[in-house]
C-alpha positions as CSV (number, residue, x, y, z in Angstrom):
1,M,-27.5,111.2,-25.6
2,P,-30.0,108.3,-25.9
3,Y,-30.5,106.1,-22.9
4,R,-29.6,102.5,-23.3
5,T,-31.0,99.7,-21.0
6,P,-28.1,97.6,-19.5
7,L,-27.9,94.0,-20.6
8,K,-29.4,91.5,-18.2
9,F,-28.2,87.9,-18.0
10,D,-29.8,84.8,-16.7
11,T,-28.3,83.6,-13.4
12,A,-27.0,80.5,-15.2
13,Y,-24.6,82.8,-17.1
14,T,-23.6,85.1,-14.3
15,D,-21.4,84.8,-11.3
16,K,-22.2,85.7,-7.7
17,S,-21.7,89.4,-8.4
18,G,-24.1,89.4,-11.3
19,R,-21.4,89.8,-14.0
20,P,-21.3,87.5,-17.0
21,S,-19.6,84.2,-16.1
22,E,-16.3,83.1,-17.7
23,Y,-18.2,80.3,-19.5
24,F,-20.6,82.8,-21.0
25,Q,-17.9,85.2,-22.0
26,R,-16.2,82.3,-23.9
27,L,-19.5,81.4,-25.5
28,L,-20.2,85.0,-26.6
29,S,-16.7,85.3,-28.0
30,D,-17.1,82.1,-30.1
31,L,-20.5,83.3,-31.3
32,M,-19.0,86.7,-32.4
33,Q,-16.3,84.9,-34.3
34,E,-18.9,82.8,-36.1
35,V,-20.8,85.9,-37.0
36,A,-17.7,87.6,-38.3
37,S,-16.8,84.6,-40.4
38,M,-20.3,84.5,-41.9
39,R,-20.1,88.2,-42.7
40,D,-16.7,87.8,-44.4
41,A,-18.1,85.0,-46.5
42,Q,-21.1,87.1,-47.4
43,D,-19.0,90.0,-48.4
44,A,-16.7,87.8,-50.5
45,L,-19.8,86.4,-52.3
46,L,-21.2,89.8,-52.9
47,M,-18.0,91.2,-54.2
48,S,-17.4,88.3,-56.5
49,S,-20.4,89.2,-58.7
50,T,-19.6,89.2,-62.4
51,P,-17.5,92.4,-63.3
52,T,-18.8,94.5,-66.1
53,H,-17.0,96.9,-68.4
54,V,-18.0,100.5,-67.9
55,A,-17.2,103.2,-70.4
56,V,-15.1,106.0,-68.9
57,D,-14.7,109.3,-70.9
58,G,-16.2,107.6,-73.9
59,S,-13.1,105.5,-74.7
60,Q,-11.3,104.1,-71.6
61,E,-12.6,101.2,-69.6
62,A,-12.5,100.0,-66.1
63,V,-14.0,97.0,-64.3
64,R,-16.4,97.6,-61.5
65,A,-17.9,95.1,-59.1
66,S,-21.1,96.3,-57.3
67,V,-22.0,95.5,-53.7
68,P,-25.8,95.8,-53.1
69,A,-26.9,98.6,-50.8
70,A,-28.5,96.1,-48.4
71,A,-25.0,94.8,-47.6
72,V,-24.1,98.1,-46.0
73,Q,-25.8,99.4,-42.9
74,P,-24.2,102.7,-41.7
75,Q,-24.7,103.7,-38.1
76,N,-26.8,106.7,-39.0
77,G,-29.5,104.3,-40.4
78,E,-29.1,105.5,-44.0
79,K,-28.3,102.9,-46.7
80,E,-25.5,103.5,-49.1
81,A,-24.3,101.8,-52.2
82,L,-20.7,100.9,-52.5
83,R,-19.0,100.9,-55.9
84,L,-15.6,99.2,-55.9
85,S,-13.4,100.1,-58.9
86,I,-10.6,97.7,-59.7
87,P,-8.0,97.6,-62.5
88,L,-8.0,95.1,-65.3
89,Y,-5.0,93.3,-63.7
90,P,-4.9,92.5,-60.0
91,G,-2.4,94.3,-57.9
92,A,1.2,93.4,-57.6
93,P,4.0,94.5,-55.2
94,P,4.9,98.1,-56.1
95,I,8.2,98.7,-57.9
96,D,10.5,101.6,-57.3
97,P,11.6,103.1,-60.7
98,R,14.9,104.3,-59.1
99,L,16.1,100.7,-59.6
100,F,16.3,101.6,-63.3
101,S,18.8,104.3,-64.5
102,R,16.2,106.4,-66.4
103,P,16.1,109.9,-65.0
104,S,12.9,110.9,-67.0
105,V,10.8,108.4,-65.0
106,P,9.1,110.2,-62.0
107,L,10.8,109.0,-58.8
108,Q,7.7,107.5,-57.2
109,V,6.4,104.0,-56.5
110,F,4.3,102.6,-59.3
111,R,0.6,102.0,-58.5
112,W,0.3,98.8,-60.6
113,V,2.8,96.5,-62.2
114,I,1.2,94.8,-65.3
115,P,3.0,91.8,-66.9
116,D,1.7,90.9,-70.4
117,T,2.9,90.6,-73.9
118,F,3.8,93.7,-75.9
119,A,1.0,93.0,-78.4
120,N,-1.5,93.2,-75.5
121,Q,-0.4,96.6,-74.3
122,G,-3.3,98.2,-76.0
123,N,-5.7,96.3,-73.6
124,Y,-4.4,98.5,-70.8
125,P,-5.3,102.2,-71.5
126,P,-2.6,104.5,-70.0
127,G,-5.3,106.9,-68.9
128,I,-6.8,104.2,-66.6
129,F,-3.4,102.9,-65.5
130,R,-1.8,106.2,-64.7
131,D,1.5,105.9,-62.6
132,S,1.7,102.2,-63.5
133,A,4.5,100.0,-64.9
134,Y,4.1,97.5,-67.8
135,L,6.4,94.6,-68.3
136,A,6.3,93.1,-71.9
137,T,6.8,89.5,-70.9
138,D,7.9,88.5,-74.5
139,T,10.6,91.1,-74.8
140,N,11.4,91.8,-71.1
141,L,11.2,95.6,-71.8
142,W,9.6,98.0,-69.3
143,Y,7.1,100.8,-69.9
144,Y,5.4,103.4,-67.6
145,S,2.2,105.3,-68.1
146,T,2.4,109.0,-68.6
147,G,-1.4,109.2,-68.5
148,S,-1.6,109.4,-72.3
149,A,0.9,106.8,-73.5
150,W,3.1,103.9,-72.5
151,T,6.7,105.1,-72.5
152,Q,9.7,102.7,-72.5
153,F,12.3,103.0,-69.7
154,G,15.0,100.8,-68.2
155,T,16.8,98.8,-71.0
156,F,16.4,99.5,-74.8
157,D,16.8,97.0,-77.6
158,D,18.1,99.7,-80.1
159,A,20.4,98.3,-82.7
160,Y,24.0,99.5,-82.4
161,G,24.7,102.6,-84.5
162,G,25.6,106.2,-84.4
163,A,22.6,107.0,-82.1
164,W,24.5,105.1,-79.3
165,N,27.1,107.9,-79.2
166,G,26.2,110.2,-76.2
167,S,23.2,108.1,-75.2
168,T,22.8,107.1,-71.5
169,K,20.2,104.5,-72.3
170,A,21.1,100.9,-71.1
171,P,21.2,98.4,-74.0
172,T,19.8,94.9,-73.8
173,Q,21.9,91.7,-74.0
174,N,20.4,91.1,-77.4
175,A,21.6,94.5,-78.8
176,I,25.1,93.9,-77.5
177,Y,25.2,90.3,-78.8
178,D,24.1,91.5,-82.2
179,K,27.0,93.9,-82.3
180,F,29.6,91.3,-81.3
181,E,28.1,88.3,-83.2
182,P,30.2,88.9,-86.3
183,Y,33.3,88.2,-84.2
184,L,31.9,84.8,-83.2
185,T,30.9,83.5,-86.6
186,A,33.1,81.3,-88.8
187,W,35.1,82.6,-91.7
188,T,33.5,82.5,-95.1
189,T,35.0,80.6,-98.0
190,W,34.9,81.8,-101.5
191,V,36.4,80.6,-104.9
192,P,38.2,83.4,-106.8
193,T,38.6,83.7,-110.5
194,F,42.2,84.3,-111.7
195,S,43.5,86.4,-114.6
196,S,46.4,88.6,-115.5
197,D,47.5,91.3,-117.9
198,I,47.9,88.4,-120.4
199,G,44.3,87.2,-120.3
200,N,41.9,85.1,-118.3
201,E,42.7,82.2,-116.0
202,T,43.2,79.6,-118.8
203,A,45.4,82.0,-120.8
204,T,47.5,82.6,-117.7
205,F,47.8,79.2,-116.0
206,S,48.3,75.7,-117.3
207,A,47.4,74.4,-113.8
208,I,46.3,76.0,-110.6
209,T,45.4,74.8,-107.1
210,K,43.2,77.2,-105.0
211,R,44.2,76.0,-101.5
212,L,42.7,78.6,-99.1
213,F,40.4,81.6,-99.7
214,K,38.5,82.7,-96.6
215,Y,37.4,86.0,-95.2
216,K,35.6,87.6,-92.2
217,L,33.8,90.9,-92.5
218,I,33.4,92.9,-89.3
219,G,31.9,96.2,-89.9
220,K,33.9,97.7,-92.7
221,S,37.0,95.7,-91.9
222,L,37.6,92.8,-94.3
223,H,40.0,90.1,-93.0
224,L,41.4,87.9,-95.7
225,A,43.5,84.7,-95.9
226,I,44.7,83.6,-99.4
227,N,46.9,80.7,-100.5
228,F,47.4,79.2,-104.0
229,D,50.0,77.6,-106.3
230,G,50.2,76.7,-110.0
231,T,52.2,76.6,-113.2
232,L,52.1,79.4,-115.7
233,Q,51.6,79.0,-119.4
234,A,54.5,80.0,-121.6
235,V,53.8,83.7,-120.8
236,T,55.4,86.4,-118.6
237,P,52.6,88.3,-116.9
238,A,53.4,91.5,-115.0
239,Y,50.9,90.7,-112.3
240,I,48.2,88.1,-111.3
241,D,44.7,89.1,-110.4
242,L,42.1,87.2,-108.3
243,T,38.5,88.4,-107.6
244,L,37.1,89.0,-104.1
245,D,33.7,87.5,-103.1
246,T,30.6,89.2,-104.6
247,G,29.8,92.6,-103.0
248,L,33.2,93.1,-101.3
249,L,34.6,96.3,-102.7
250,P,37.7,98.1,-101.2
251,V,37.1,101.7,-100.4
252,T,40.3,102.8,-102.2
253,D,43.2,101.1,-103.9
254,D,45.5,99.9,-101.2
255,Q,48.7,97.8,-101.0
256,G,50.5,95.5,-98.7
257,K,53.2,92.9,-98.6
258,A,52.7,89.2,-99.7
259,C,54.9,86.2,-99.8
260,V,55.4,85.2,-103.5
261,I,57.2,82.0,-104.5
262,V,58.6,81.8,-108.0
263,N,60.4,78.5,-109.0
264,N,60.7,77.6,-105.4
265,T,62.3,80.9,-104.4
266,D,60.7,83.0,-101.7
267,E,60.2,86.6,-102.5
268,T,58.7,89.6,-100.8
269,G,56.0,90.6,-103.2
270,A,53.1,93.0,-103.0
271,V,49.4,92.7,-103.0
272,Y,47.1,95.6,-104.1
273,A,43.4,95.7,-103.1
274,L,41.6,97.5,-106.0
275,S,38.3,99.3,-105.6
276,S,36.9,97.1,-108.4
277,G,36.9,94.1,-106.0
278,V,40.2,92.6,-107.2
279,L,43.4,91.6,-105.4
280,R,46.5,92.1,-107.6
281,I,49.7,90.3,-106.9
282,Y,53.2,91.5,-108.0
283,R,56.6,90.0,-107.8
284,Y,59.5,91.7,-105.9
285,Q,60.3,95.1,-107.4
286,L,57.4,94.6,-109.8
287,A,59.4,92.3,-112.0
288,P,57.4,90.1,-114.5
289,F,56.8,86.4,-113.7
290,D,59.0,83.9,-115.5
291,S,57.6,82.0,-118.5
292,A,56.1,78.6,-117.5
293,A,57.3,79.1,-114.0
294,S,55.9,77.4,-110.9
295,V,54.3,80.2,-108.8
296,A,52.7,80.4,-105.4
297,A,51.5,83.1,-103.0
298,F,50.0,83.4,-99.5
299,D,49.0,86.3,-97.3
300,L,46.9,87.4,-94.4
301,L,45.7,91.0,-94.8
302,T,43.0,93.4,-93.7
303,I,41.4,96.0,-95.9
304,E,38.6,98.5,-95.6
305,V,35.5,97.9,-97.8
306,S,32.5,100.1,-98.6
């Protein structure tokens, strides 16, 4: 073991027993703090040198900041170079994936959490950011690195459909809203064209008022509200037809009840939804309408469309 000469202090800095005085100890402590502060500042300056992109495995990239060898003085007297590798995005508090109900995600704390837009995800190679999480800040969707790809976990913005059946994935508010949005929208108004077994609208009616024709389509369920009144020509039609809005075609011919008024007399008539996109209205017991009669009908019904 090498011999070291004990430190000797001037008597101005020692007490009567020859030990360093209290004043000198404070002075030495202040001096050491100053030296430490200077070294910290020097290290920060050295490590803030301009980062450079370094190719890794021919395709991936990392950012490395070099600290010169002269800044490191090991006790054994040999100089060493320190290479500090840092990721493209500074560190963030780790996040535990168990907060998300996604069993395929490894139950471990992520090494990095990277917030950026989905379009910029390609700037963060999954091979470099292994065991890291990525938050797409424009969609609020999460991904984790498998080492070869970014894989989504947490919530999914998949549109509602058959794939939801049996799936344990959590949907986003957007996906749920898109499914229920048709229930929140206003009813649609359309203007039907009338006819009968006699002929077109003019051949059937001398006058007609189309009071209310609205519908709401939710999935394959078509909800309808109809209301009209008019005066027939001198004809006796067996039924009165009116067209549905463009593209609304009942799956099969179906029938229901409708309130039909003939010459101010209420009757329980019938309405048929035809697969050709027509509603057909009959009087009670399928009797023909009276010649030149005042007629009216109104109904609320739901039919299945293709």
